N, C-alpha and C positions, 0 to 999 in steps of 0.2 A: 440072455445077456448077463445072467447072474454068475456065470462061471468065468474062470480064467482063460477059457479057450478063445475068447474074443481078442485076447492080446497075443495069441500065438505062442505061448510059452507053456509047454506041457509039463515041465518040471515044477512049475508053481503049484499045479493041482495037487501034488502029493504033500505039500507043506501045510501044516496045521495053522489055522488062523491064530490060535492062542499059543504064541511062542514068545520067549523072553530073552533070547540070547543077545550078547553084546553086538553081534553083527546086525541085528534087527534095529538097534537104536543108533549105533555109530558104525556103519559099514564103510565109511570113507577111508581112504588111504591115510589121511592125516591123523586118524585116531586109532591106528592099529596097535601102536605101542608108544611108550614115552619118547623114544628117539624120533619116530615120525612126527609126533606132536610138537616136539621142540624144533624140529626142522621146519614145520609148517609155521610156527610162531615167528621164526626168523625171517620168513617171507611175507609177513603180514602186510607191509606197505605195498609190495608189488601186487599181492592178491586183492587188497582193497581197491587199488587202482583198476585192476582188471574187472572187478565186479561193478565198479562205478561206471565204467565205460561200456561194458557189455549190455546187450539187449537180447531179450528172448524174441521168438517169432510166434505169430498166431498159430501156425501149424504145430509148433512144439508144445504150446500150452494145451491145444485141443487133442493132440495125439500122443506124442512121446511121453509127456509127464504122467498121463493117465495110467501108463503101464506100472507106475510105482505102486498103484493101489491093488494090483494083481487081479482084481475082479471089477467088473463094471457096475455102476449104479444103474438101477432099472428106470427106463424111460416110461413113466406112467402118469405124467401130469399134463393137463391142458390149460387153456386160458381161464376156464371156470375155476379150477383148483388154485391157480395163481392169484386170481382176484380175491378169493376167500382167504388164501394165505396172506394176502396184503392186508385185509381187515384183521385177521388173527394176529399178525405180527406187530401191528401198529397200535390198535385201540386196546389200551390196557391201563397200566399204572400211570402213564403220563397224563392222560386226560382226567382220570378219576382222582388222582392225588396231587399232581403238580399244579393243576388249575387253581385249586384252593390255596395251596401254599404260596404261589406267586401272586395271586390276586390280593391276598392278605398282606404279603410282605413287600411287594415291589410295584405292582401295576394298578391295583384297584380295579374298577369296572373296565378300564382300558385293557384288561387282559385279553379281550377279544381282538384288539389290534396286535397284541403280542403273537397271537396265533396266526393272524393274517401275515405278519412279517416272517415268522419262522416257516409258515406254510409255503409262501412264495419262494423262499430260499430252498426249501426241501424239493419243490417241484422242479427248480432249475437243476438240482442234483439228480432227480429222477430222469430227466431228459438225457443227461450224460450217461447214467447207468444203462438206460435202455439201448442206446446206440452200441455201447460196448458189449452188452449181454447178447445182442443179436449176432454180432460178428465174431465174438469169442465166447461161445456157449459152454463154459466150464464151471466147475464148482468153486473156483478160486475167487470169483467176483472181482472186486477192486484190486486185490493183490495180483491176480493174473494180468489185469489190464495195465497196471503200473509197471510190471516186469517187462511188458512188451514196449511201452512207450518211454519210461523214465529210467529203467534199469533196476538191477537187483538191490542196490543200496536203498534207494527211495522206496522201493517196494517193501523192503524189510522194515523200514521205519513205519510205513503205513500198516504193514502186517502186524507189527507190535501193537499199534493203536487199535487195529481191528480186534485182536485178541483181548486187549484191555477193555475195549468197548463191549465185547461179548461177555467177558467174565463179570465186569462191573454191572452191566445192564441186567444180566440174569439175577444178580444179587439184589439189585434195587427193586426189581419187579417182585421177587420172592418176599422181600421185607414188606412191601405194600400189600401183598396177598395176606399176610398175617394180620395187618392192621384192619383190613376190611372183614376178615373172618371174625375178628374180635367184635366188630360192630354188628355183624350178623347175629352174634350170640348176646347182643345187648350189653357189651362190656366195653370199657375204655380201650382205645387202640393199642396201648402198650401192655395191657393186662396179661396177655399170653406170652410175654417175653420175660426172661429171667434177669433180674438185676444183678450186676456185678460191680458193686460200689468201688472196688479197688482199681478198676480200669478207667481210662480217660473218658471225658465227656464225648458223646456221640459214638462211643465204642463200648459202652457199659450195659447195653441191653441185649442179652443173648437171645437169638431167635432160632430155636431148633425146628419150629414148624416150617420156616422158610427152607431149611435144609431138606426136609422130607418132601416138600412140594417140588423142589428142583429135581430130586432123585426120581420121583414118580414121572414127571414130564420127560426126563431123559430116557427112562425105561421105555415109554411108549414110542418116543422118537426112534429109538434103536431097533424096535421090533419091525416096523414097516413104514415106508414113506406113504404108501397108498392108504393104509389104515389110519395113519396120522391125519391124512387129508380128510377122510370121512369124519373123524372125530372133530376136526377143525370146522367143517361145514356146520355140524349140529351146534357146537358151542358158539360159533360166530353168529349163527341165525338167532339163537337165544339172546346173545349180547345185543344184536341189532334191535330186537324188540324192546329191550331195556333202554337203549339209547333214544329210541323214538318216544318212549314214555317220559324220559327225563326232559327232552326238549319240549314236548307238548304240555306236560303237567307243569313244567317250570314257567312257561309263558302264561299259562292259565293263572298261576299264583304270582305273577310278576307285579312288582311295584316300581314304577319308573323313578320314584324318588331315590331308590337305592343306587341309581346310576350317577348321582350327584354327591361329591365332585367326581367327574369322569377321569381326570388326570391327577389324582392326589399326590403322586410321586413324580409327576412330570414325565417328559419324553424319555429321560434316562431310565426311569423305572420300567417303562414299556419295553425298551430294548434289552434291559437287563433280564426281565422276565422272558422275553422272546428267546434269549440265549439258553435259558434253563428249560423252557417248555419245548425247545427243539427236540429234546429227549422223547417227547410224545410222538414225533414223526419218525424217530429212529426205528429201524427194523425193516423198512421197505427194501433195504439193500440185501436182506435175506432172500428176497425173491430172485435177485440176480444169481445167487449161488445155486439156485435150483435149475439153472438152464441145462445142466447136464442130464437132468431127469425129466426134461420137458420134451414132449413129442414133436412139436413144431415151434422151435424158439423164435423164429422170425415173425410169426403171427401171434403166438401166445404171450410172449413177454411184453410187447407194447400194450396189448389189451389188459393184461394182468396188472402191470405196474402203473401205467398212466391212468387207467380206469379207476382202480382202487384208491390211489392217492388223491385224485381230483375230488372224489366223493368224501373221503376222509377229511380233507381240508374244510369243506363246507360243514360237515358234522361237528368238527372241533369248534368252529367259530360259533355255531348255534348253541352248543352245549355250554361254552364259556359265557355267552350272553345270558342264557337262561339262569345260570348260577348267580351272576352279578345282579340280576333283576329280582331274584328271590330273596336275597339276603345282603345286608350291608357288608361291604368288603372287610370292615373292621371286626365283624362277627363271624366271618367264615372260618370254619374249622380247618386247620392245616393238614390234618391226618385223614379225615373222612368227610370231605367238604359236601358232597351231594347228599349223603345220608343225613347229616346233621341239618342241612338246609331244608330238606323236606320235613324233618321233624319240627323245625321252627315255624313252618307255615301250617302246622296242624295235621300233616299227613304222616303220622308216626309209623303206620304200616309200610309206607313207601320206602323208608330207609332200609328195610330188610330186602325189598325187591331190588333196590339200587345196589345194595351191598352184594347181593347174589349175582347181579349182572356184572358188577365190577370184578368179582371173583372169576366169573366165566371169562371175561376179557383178559384178565391177567394170566389165567391158565393157558389160553391160546397163545398169548405173547410168549410165555415160557416154552410152550410146545413148539411153535414155529421157530423161536429163537434157538432151541436145541437142534432143530434140523439145520437151519442156515449157518449157525456158528460152527457146527461140526464140519460142514462142507468147506467153509473158509479154512479151517484148521487142516483139513485133509489136503487141500491144494498147497498150502504153505509147507506141509510135510513132504509133499511130492517133490518140491524144489529143494528139500533137505535144509530149509531154514530152521526147522525143528526136526527131531529124529523121525525118519521115514516110517517107523512103526506106527505112528499116528495117521499115516496115509492109507493104511490097509482097509479095504472094504470087505465086509463079511460075505462069503459066497452064497449063503442062503437068504439072509435078510436084504442084501444089496445096500446096506447102510454102513457108514463108518463108525463102528462101535467104539474103537479106541479113541478117536478124536472127540466123540461125544462125552466119553468118560472124563477126558482131560478138562474140558471146559466146565463140565458140571461139578466136578470135585473142587476146582478152584473157586467157582462161583459160590458153592456151598460154604467154603471156608470163610469167604468175605461176608456173605449174608449172615453168618452166625454172629458177627461182631459189629458191622458198620451200619450207621444210621443213613436214612435216605438222603438227607441234605448233604452229607459227605459224598455220597455216590453220584448224585445227579449232576453236580457241577463238573466232576471229573469225567463223567460219561459224555456230557455235552461237548466239552472241549476236544475230546478224542474224535467224536463223530464229525464235528465241524472241520477238524484238520483233515480227516480222510476225504470228506466231500470236496474241500478246496483242492486237494491233490488230484482228485478225479477230474475236475474241470480243467486243470492245467494239462493233465494227460490227454484230454480230448482235443485241446488246441494243438498239442504236439502231434497227435495222430493225424489231424486234418492238414497240417501245414508242413510236416516234415516226413519224408520217405527216405529211409537209409539207402545210400548208394545212388539216389536220384536227385535229391534236393541239393542245389549248388551251395557251397560253403557260405557265400555271402548272404544267401537267403536264411540259412540257419542262424547266422550271427544276428540278422535283423529280427528273427523270431525270438531268440533268446533276449535280446535287448528290449523289445516291446513287452515281452512277458515280465521281465524284471520291473519295468515301469508300472505295469498293471498291479503287480504284487506289492511293490513299494508304496504306490499311491493308495492302495486299499489299506495297507497297514498304517499309513499316515492318517487316513480318514478315521480309522478305528482308534488310533492313539489320541488324536485331537478330540474325538468325542469323549474319551475317558478323562482327559485332562480338563477340557472346557465344554461340558455338555450344553451350555447356553451360548457358546460362542458361534461365530460364523466365518471369520476371516480365513481360518485355516482351510476351510472347504473350497475357497476360491482358488486355492493352489492345488490341493490334492485331487479334487474331482476333475478339473480340466486335464490333469496329468493322466488320470485313468482313462478319460475320453480319448486323449491323444494316443496312448498306448494301444487301445483297442482299435481306433481308426487306423493306426499305423499298420497293424496286422492286416486289416481289410484291404488297404490301398497298396501296400508295398511288399506283401508276402503272398505269393500265389498259392492256392490250395493244391495239395499234392494227392489228396485222396477223396473220393466220393463214396459215401455210404452205399452199400450194396442193396439194402432193403429199406431201412428207415434211419433217418439221421436227425440230429438236433437242428431245429430251425434257427435262422438268424445268427449263424456263426460268423464272426467270433463274438458277437454281442452278448448272447445268452450265457455261454461259458464264462466270459469275462465278468459278467454281472454276478454269476455264481461264486466266482473267486472273491469278489468284493463283498458280497453279503455274508459269506461264511467267515471271512476274516473280520468283518465288522462285528458279527455276533460273538466271535471269539473274544474280541476286545471288550465286549460288554460283560464278560464274566469277571468274578472277583479274583483278587491276587492269589488266594489260596488254591484256586483251580489251576492256575499256571504253575504254582510251586509244586503241586502234586504231579502235574503233567511233566514238568521238568525232571523231577525225581524218577518218574517212570521211564522217561526217554533216556536218561543216563544209564539206568539199569539195562535197557534194551541195547545201548551202544556197547556196554561192557560185555554182554552176551555175544554180540555180533563180532567183536574183536577177537574173543577167545574161542568161539565155537562157530557162529553163523558164517563168517566169511570163508573159513576153511572148508566147511562142509559143502557150501554152495560152489566153491571153486573146484573142489574135487568132482562134484556132481557134473558141473559144466564141462570139465576136461577129462572125464573118465575114458573117452574114446581117443584121446590124443596121446602122443608119445610122452614118456616120463622125462625126456630131454628138455630142460628148461629153455634152451634156445629155440627149440621147435615150438614150444608152447607160446613163447613171445611172438614168433613169426605167425603162428596160427591166429593169435589174438589180433594182430595187426591186420591180417587179411580179412578176418571175419567181422571186424568192427570199423572198417573204413567208412567214413561219413557218419558214424554214430555220434 
């Protein structure tokens, strides 16, 4: 399956993987010369409308788009690989670093409740991902699912956040790796970073070690998916031993008085911390991107995703509780919490063991992240949202080397400058936004079938979805404005209940999952929308400012490049006659 023969294009075989021509980056008609580009810009409004209305098909995502990669990825993974990839992708910097940071700054001992809240929200998203990954087993993950259900524009906005999440996430974990490596050497967390006093605060500690770690992880990921899986097994097994040690030794040295006061910052602090530590659950979506390399997606993905995330949620809560009972929240170190906590109870040697385990965990997070993020990027490039050069799969390794390099180089640039507190807030808001969009897409998939659903039912579905989204945003806003109030919830919560009940009673389901489906639809997806938006509202203003700036940059790119590239890609088989294009669009999108 590693050759181009699987796609039936013999000409592709003679082309070198390492090529750099303009046609490989911008092959679309709109970018052939300045005249065609100016002509494309003059049609921006029409093309934007076309991309807003158009929808992809399951078969297109699974079959046709994969041809853009010229070579197949190798189907070499089973449920056991995916389960360990789940551990490897999730347990890392989040639990080892953010737990101490958020317990000290926002939640206190109630950090365990923060992990419960974010874990429940993550599990709701896992349900949605699992159903989609079984029915659309491609490398694109949430990007592919949203193209099918919500269209190109919403898929692009989500794709931008996926790429942002990938780049920032890799940078955050790599920075944490350096902190724990310094602890292992019995040095202060920032001692291995280079001070740059002329740069702004939070951007003035340069981290070349983080850059090197990112590059090494990416190199291994580019070599072979199977070999990466073997390495992940070993590293995750070692990490599991460390985690069991942390939990058991932590409870042995526990002091229940450290749990008082349990809510030093109140409920607001708990949910503010929950929004940040959600980052600790991030990464499970990488498993969905490996569906294209999974031998039996309908069996392996549910076992790998749901199994690993259920265990991880329990582990996180126990680890957070053990830290809170070992050390007073005011004394918890925000950079290397567990290592310093063991040192404070007289187990000085344990801090080296914990630091080594944390390094192992962060290494696997970077490794699995390099795999999953590159596969997201590959499918985004297949749709020509970004240059299709990044969609190419190497014929020998069966891995998307170009896409891996793109994510790794950008992550390395950010990791060199940016502090973890800057990165974690931005990462959480992007992750929560993507997961909320996934829940919306699942409801659309279940209750709307193009060409079948009557117009009146579509209007009902849209209306009830807007009620769910608006009431969830209202609940989040009221919480932010009046964390100790209650009156606003008597309005927003009943509206959310009415919107969800309305879908159940007045909009008939149009699709039944073939193998495995989310239970209690529409309630669980609706609850996922509410919890993700609520946690987004618990983040600080700066996170939204940075999120807004990044979104504006994405929209500028879409207007000048993305919309034209995807329009040409979608219509490359149609006539160049504008009238025919419009007619074809109308025929192909009736009921969309």
